[in-house]
C-alpha positions as CSV (number, residue, x, y, z in Angstrom):
1,M,-1.8,-6.9,4.1
2,D,-4.6,-6.2,6.6
3,G,-3.2,-7.6,9.8
4,S,-6.3,-9.7,10.6
5,A,-6.4,-13.3,11.7
6,A,-8.1,-15.9,9.7
7,D,-10.6,-16.6,12.4
8,G,-11.6,-13.0,12.6
9,S,-10.1,-12.4,16.1
10,A,-7.3,-10.0,15.1
11,A,-5.6,-7.8,17.6
12,D,-6.9,-4.7,15.8
13,G,-10.4,-6.1,16.0
14,A,-10.8,-5.9,12.2
15,R,-13.6,-8.4,12.1
16,L,-15.2,-7.8,15.4
17,P,-18.5,-5.8,15.4
18,P,-18.1,-2.3,16.8
19,P,-19.6,-1.8,20.2
20,R,-23.1,-0.3,20.3
21,A,-23.6,3.1,21.9
22,G,-26.5,2.1,24.0
23,S,-29.8,4.0,23.8
24,R,-28.4,7.4,23.2
25,L,-29.6,9.4,20.2
26,C,-27.3,10.2,17.3
27,V,-25.6,13.6,18.0
28,R,-26.1,14.5,14.3
29,C,-29.7,13.8,13.4
30,G,-31.1,13.6,17.0
31,E,-33.7,11.0,15.7
32,R,-32.1,7.6,15.5
33,K,-30.3,5.6,18.1
34,A,-26.5,5.9,18.1
35,A,-24.9,2.7,16.7
36,L,-21.2,3.6,17.2
37,K,-18.7,6.0,18.6
38,R,-16.5,7.5,15.9
39,P,-12.8,6.7,16.7
40,K,-11.7,9.9,15.1
41,T,-14.1,12.4,16.9
42,L,-15.7,10.2,19.6
43,E,-19.1,11.4,18.4
44,Q,-21.9,8.9,19.0
45,I,-23.9,8.6,15.7
46,C,-26.3,6.3,13.9
47,R,-25.3,4.1,11.0
48,E,-27.0,6.4,8.4
49,C,-25.2,9.5,9.6
50,F,-21.9,7.5,9.8
51,Y,-22.2,6.6,6.1
52,I,-22.9,10.2,5.2
53,V,-20.0,11.8,7.2
54,F,-17.6,9.0,6.2
55,E,-18.3,9.4,2.5
56,D,-18.5,13.2,2.7
57,E,-15.0,13.5,4.3
58,I,-13.5,11.4,1.6
59,H,-15.3,13.5,-1.1
60,Q,-13.9,16.7,0.6
61,T,-10.4,15.2,0.6
62,I,-10.7,14.5,-3.1
63,V,-12.1,17.9,-4.0
64,E,-9.8,20.0,-1.8
65,N,-6.7,18.3,-3.1
66,S,-7.8,18.2,-6.7
67,L,-7.0,14.5,-6.9
68,F,-8.8,13.8,-10.2
69,K,-9.8,15.4,-13.5
70,A,-12.9,14.4,-15.5
71,G,-12.1,11.8,-18.1
72,E,-9.1,10.3,-16.3
73,R,-8.5,6.5,-16.2
74,V,-8.0,5.6,-12.6
75,A,-6.5,2.2,-11.5
76,I,-7.6,1.2,-8.0
77,G,-4.9,-0.9,-6.3
78,A,-7.0,-3.9,-5.2
79,S,-5.6,-6.5,-2.8
80,G,-9.0,-7.8,-1.6
81,G,-8.3,-6.4,1.9
82,K,-10.6,-4.1,3.8
83,D,-8.9,-0.8,2.7
84,S,-8.8,-1.5,-1.0
85,T,-12.3,-3.0,-1.0
86,V,-13.9,0.0,0.8
87,L,-11.9,2.3,-1.5
88,A,-13.3,0.6,-4.6
89,Y,-16.8,0.7,-3.2
90,V,-16.7,4.3,-2.0
91,L,-14.9,5.7,-5.0
92,S,-17.4,4.1,-7.4
93,E,-20.3,5.5,-5.4
94,L,-18.8,9.0,-5.3
95,N,-17.9,8.9,-8.9
96,R,-21.6,8.3,-9.8
97,R,-23.0,10.7,-7.1
98,H,-20.7,13.6,-7.8
99,N,-20.1,13.1,-11.5
100,Y,-16.3,12.9,-11.3
101,G,-16.3,11.5,-14.8
102,L,-13.7,8.9,-14.0
103,D,-13.1,5.6,-15.8
104,L,-12.4,3.2,-12.9
105,F,-10.9,-0.3,-12.9
106,L,-9.3,-2.7,-10.4
107,L,-5.6,-3.5,-10.6
108,S,-4.3,-6.4,-8.6
109,V,-0.8,-7.8,-8.1
110,D,-0.3,-11.5,-7.6
111,E,2.9,-11.9,-5.6
112,G,2.7,-15.7,-5.7
113,I,2.1,-16.4,-2.0
114,T,0.3,-19.8,-1.8
115,G,-2.5,-19.8,0.8
116,Y,-2.7,-16.0,0.9
117,R,-2.7,-14.1,-2.3
118,D,-4.5,-16.8,-4.3
119,D,-7.3,-16.7,-1.8
120,S,-7.5,-12.9,-1.7
121,L,-7.6,-12.6,-5.5
122,E,-10.8,-14.6,-5.4
123,T,-12.3,-11.8,-3.3
124,V,-11.1,-9.2,-5.8
125,K,-12.8,-11.2,-8.6
126,R,-16.0,-11.1,-6.7
127,N,-15.6,-7.4,-6.2
128,E,-15.2,-7.0,-10.0
129,I,-18.7,-8.4,-10.4
130,Q,-20.2,-6.7,-7.3
131,Y,-19.0,-3.2,-8.3
132,G,-19.0,-3.6,-12.0
133,L,-15.4,-2.6,-12.3
134,P,-13.0,-4.3,-14.8
135,L,-10.1,-6.2,-13.3
136,K,-6.5,-6.6,-14.4
137,I,-4.1,-8.9,-12.6
138,V,-0.3,-8.7,-13.0
139,S,2.0,-11.3,-11.4
140,Y,5.5,-11.4,-10.1
141,K,6.0,-14.6,-12.0
142,D,5.2,-13.0,-15.4
143,L,7.0,-9.7,-14.7
144,Y,10.1,-11.0,-12.9
145,G,10.2,-14.8,-13.3
146,W,10.0,-15.2,-9.5
147,T,7.1,-15.7,-7.1
148,M,7.4,-14.6,-3.4
149,D,7.3,-18.3,-2.5
150,D,10.4,-18.8,-4.7
151,I,12.1,-15.7,-3.2
152,V,11.5,-16.8,0.4
153,K,13.0,-20.2,-0.4
154,A,16.1,-18.3,-1.6
155,I,16.4,-15.5,0.9
156,G,14.6,-16.9,4.0
157,L,12.0,-15.1,6.1
158,K,14.3,-12.2,6.9
159,N,14.2,-9.2,4.5
160,N,11.6,-10.9,2.3
161,C,9.3,-7.8,2.7
162,T,12.0,-5.7,1.1
163,F,11.7,-7.7,-2.1
164,C,7.9,-7.7,-2.0
165,G,7.6,-4.0,-1.4
166,V,10.0,-3.0,-4.2
167,F,8.6,-5.4,-6.7
168,R,5.0,-4.6,-5.8
169,R,5.4,-0.9,-6.3
170,Q,6.9,-1.4,-9.8
171,A,4.3,-4.1,-10.7
172,L,1.5,-1.6,-10.0
173,D,3.1,0.9,-12.3
174,R,3.7,-1.7,-14.9
175,G,0.0,-2.9,-14.7
176,A,-1.3,0.7,-14.8
177,A,0.9,1.4,-17.8
178,L,-0.5,-1.6,-19.7
179,L,-4.0,-0.2,-19.1
180,K,-3.0,3.3,-20.0
181,A,-4.1,4.7,-16.6
182,D,-3.6,8.3,-15.7
183,K,-3.6,7.8,-11.9
184,I,-3.3,5.0,-9.4
185,V,-5.3,5.2,-6.1
186,T,-4.3,3.1,-3.1
187,G,-6.1,2.4,0.2
188,H,-3.4,3.8,2.4
189,N,-5.2,5.2,5.5
190,A,-4.3,7.6,8.2
191,D,-2.8,4.8,10.4
192,D,-0.6,3.7,7.6
193,I,0.8,7.2,6.9
194,A,1.4,7.8,10.6
195,E,3.3,4.5,10.8
196,T,5.4,5.5,7.8
197,V,6.3,8.9,9.4
198,L,7.5,7.0,12.5
199,L,9.4,4.4,10.4
200,N,11.2,7.1,8.4
201,I,12.2,8.9,11.6
202,L,13.5,5.7,13.1
203,R,15.5,5.0,9.9
204,G,16.8,8.5,9.6
205,D,15.4,8.5,6.0
206,I,15.1,12.3,5.4
207,A,14.3,11.9,1.7
208,R,11.2,9.7,2.3
209,L,10.2,11.6,5.4
210,S,9.8,14.7,3.3
211,R,7.3,13.2,0.9
212,C,5.6,10.3,2.8
213,T,2.7,12.5,3.9
214,L,2.0,13.8,0.4
215,I,-1.5,12.9,-0.7
216,T,-0.3,12.6,-4.3
217,T,3.2,11.2,-5.1
218,G,5.0,10.2,-8.3
219,E,4.0,13.2,-10.3
220,D,7.5,13.3,-11.8
221,G,7.3,9.5,-12.4
222,P,5.4,7.2,-14.8
223,I,2.0,7.5,-13.1
224,P,1.0,9.6,-10.1
225,R,-0.5,7.9,-7.0
226,C,-3.2,9.3,-4.8
227,K,-4.3,8.4,-1.3
228,P,-8.0,9.4,-0.8
229,F,-8.0,7.7,2.7
230,K,-5.1,9.9,3.9
231,Y,-7.2,11.3,6.8
232,T,-9.4,8.3,7.3
233,Y,-8.9,6.1,10.4
234,E,-8.4,2.4,9.9
235,K,-11.1,1.6,12.6
236,E,-13.7,3.7,10.7
237,I,-12.8,1.8,7.5
238,V,-13.4,-1.5,9.4
239,M,-16.7,-0.1,10.8
240,Y,-17.9,1.0,7.3
241,A,-17.1,-2.4,5.8
242,Y,-18.8,-4.2,8.7
243,F,-22.0,-2.1,8.5
244,K,-22.2,-2.2,4.7
245,K,-21.5,-6.0,4.8
246,L,-18.8,-5.6,2.1
247,D,-17.0,-8.7,0.9
248,Y,-13.3,-8.5,1.8
249,F,-10.4,-10.8,2.7
250,S,-8.9,-10.6,6.2
251,T,-6.1,-13.0,6.6
252,E,-2.6,-11.7,7.4
253,C,0.2,-12.3,4.9
254,I,2.0,-15.4,6.0
255,Y,5.4,-13.8,5.5
256,S,4.7,-10.5,7.3
257,P,4.3,-11.2,11.1
258,N,7.9,-10.1,11.8
259,A,7.9,-7.1,9.5
260,Y,9.6,-4.0,11.0
261,R,6.4,-2.0,10.3
262,G,4.5,-4.2,12.8
263,F,6.4,-2.6,15.7
264,A,5.4,0.9,14.5
265,R,1.8,-0.2,14.1
266,E,1.6,-1.5,17.7
267,F,3.0,1.8,18.9
268,I,0.4,3.8,16.9
269,K,-2.4,1.7,18.3
270,D,-1.2,2.4,21.9
271,L,-1.1,6.1,21.2
272,E,-4.6,6.0,19.6
273,R,-6.0,4.3,22.7
274,M,-4.7,7.1,24.9
275,R,-5.4,10.0,22.5
276,P,-7.3,9.3,19.3
277,R,-6.1,12.6,17.8
278,A,-2.5,11.4,17.9
279,I,-2.7,9.8,14.4
280,L,-3.7,13.0,12.7
281,D,-1.1,14.9,14.8
282,I,1.7,12.7,13.6
283,I,0.6,13.2,10.0
284,K,0.4,16.9,10.6
285,S,4.0,16.8,12.0
286,G,5.1,15.1,8.9
287,E,3.4,17.6,6.7
288,N,5.2,20.4,8.5
289,F,8.6,18.8,8.3
290,R,11.1,21.0,6.4
291,I,14.5,20.0,5.1
292,S,17.4,22.4,5.6
293,T,18.6,24.0,2.4
294,T,22.1,22.7,3.2
295,T,20.9,19.1,3.2
296,R,21.9,17.2,0.1
297,M,19.0,15.3,-1.3
298,P,19.1,12.4,-3.8
299,E,18.6,13.5,-7.4
300,Q,15.7,11.8,-9.3
301,G,16.7,10.0,-12.4
302,T,16.0,6.8,-14.3
303,C,17.4,3.3,-14.0
304,G,20.0,2.6,-16.6
305,R,18.5,-0.8,-17.3
306,C,14.7,-0.8,-17.0
307,G,14.1,3.0,-17.3
308,Y,12.2,3.1,-14.0
309,I,12.6,6.2,-11.7
310,S,15.6,5.9,-9.5
311,S,18.1,8.0,-7.7
312,Q,20.9,5.5,-8.5
313,K,22.3,4.1,-11.7
314,L,20.2,1.0,-11.2
315,C,16.8,1.0,-9.4
316,K,16.3,-1.2,-6.4
317,A,14.2,-3.7,-8.3
318,C,17.0,-4.3,-10.8
319,V,19.6,-4.8,-8.1
320,L,17.4,-7.2,-6.2
321,L,16.4,-9.2,-9.2
322,D,20.0,-9.3,-10.4
323,G,21.0,-10.8,-7.1
324,L,18.3,-13.4,-7.3
325,N,19.2,-14.5,-10.8
326,R,22.9,-14.8,-10.0
327,G,22.3,-16.9,-6.9
328,L,23.3,-13.9,-4.6
329,P,19.9,-13.0,-3.1
330,K,21.4,-10.8,-0.5
331,L,23.2,-8.6,-3.1
332,G,20.8,-5.8,-2.7
333,I,20.2,-6.2,1.0
334,G,23.7,-6.3,2.5
335,R,27.2,-7.6,2.0
336,T,27.7,-11.1,0.7
337,K,29.9,-13.0,3.0
338,A,32.6,-15.5,1.9
339,G,31.7,-19.1,2.2
340,A,28.2,-20.5,3.0
341,G,27.4,-20.9,-0.7
342,A,29.5,-18.0,-2.0
343,D,33.2,-18.1,-2.6
344,S,35.6,-15.4,-1.4
345,D,35.6,-13.5,-4.7
346,G,31.9,-13.6,-5.1
347,K,31.6,-9.9,-4.7
348,Q,34.2,-9.2,-7.4
349,R,32.6,-11.7,-9.8
350,A,29.2,-10.0,-9.2
351,K,30.7,-6.6,-10.1
352,R,32.3,-8.0,-13.3
353,T,29.0,-9.7,-14.3
354,E,27.1,-6.4,-13.7
355,R,29.5,-4.5,-16.0
356,N,29.2,-7.2,-18.7
357,T,25.4,-7.5,-18.5
358,L,23.6,-5.3,-21.1
359,S,20.1,-6.1,-20.0
360,L,18.6,-7.5,-16.9
361,Q,17.1,-10.9,-17.6
362,G,14.7,-12.8,-15.4
363,K,13.8,-16.5,-15.9
364,H,11.4,-15.6,-18.7
365,G,13.0,-12.7,-20.5
366,N,14.2,-9.1,-20.3
367,F,13.0,-6.8,-17.6
368,D,12.1,-3.7,-19.6
369,F,9.8,-1.0,-18.3
């Protein structure tokens, strides 16, 4: 979800042309006029040099962290937004230029959000043709029997992002497994990771704080995930997409304006305006975070129903979907209160049903990973 307004006048300036740097010459080539000031380094450079340093930095990140091996099938998480569109374009270019030997394809998740995801998927379909990358789309409706529109009707606008985040993560893994992918790459950028560090600190989530800055995660799970944009600023991604005239979708998700992450995002933007290096410093702090040896951490296991990775007997997706199917949509969010649609022994009945249920069933069948 890219946080840009439909008319292109978003607060983060995602669709606004970057300011020109006047008549100064590029500090790198010394020949062409500078066209922009890099948000990360404040260097004034021309477009051609910007393309080179932008792509080279991502290539170095890939090489230094050994993100890929020749012959791997790599699924690019494609939402149609600026991050995933630039990722698909740059990764396909670098794959050809540096002979990575990767088999790339686009993987999209249709959450079922009318007026948002249906439109963004049209952008992804155009990207499929533009970049020559095969596209696979998986949907919440097919996987879980619910769309996000259905879920919002049941749960309301509060906590809906919890359902979407949990289901989306699993949907990507499910889609990648169908395509026999070796890796999934996502467009998470430096701003996103810095926001996640702050959110985990605010939540006191030690387990996630210890791994949220890792460039590759899920190596002990079904399919590892990589973040080639880990050190790439969001503003530079926007500038690259603008100068390259890439085709991407820039409308904000209609259900996300009040998401908790939005407050962390605004704080990061304020820090960046005062000190651009702050984003990388927050990431570095997260990388240097160490957990005391006396701290008890969750043990990684598998869900007893769907087989997905989980530190509990049932994974979060199973708990949430179970609640939806039983008419108790807040089951996995918080306590179910008596009355208001649920009788006083609703919680006890839910526990009995859970014990007696052998397999988690959605509207259209079993939820088996």
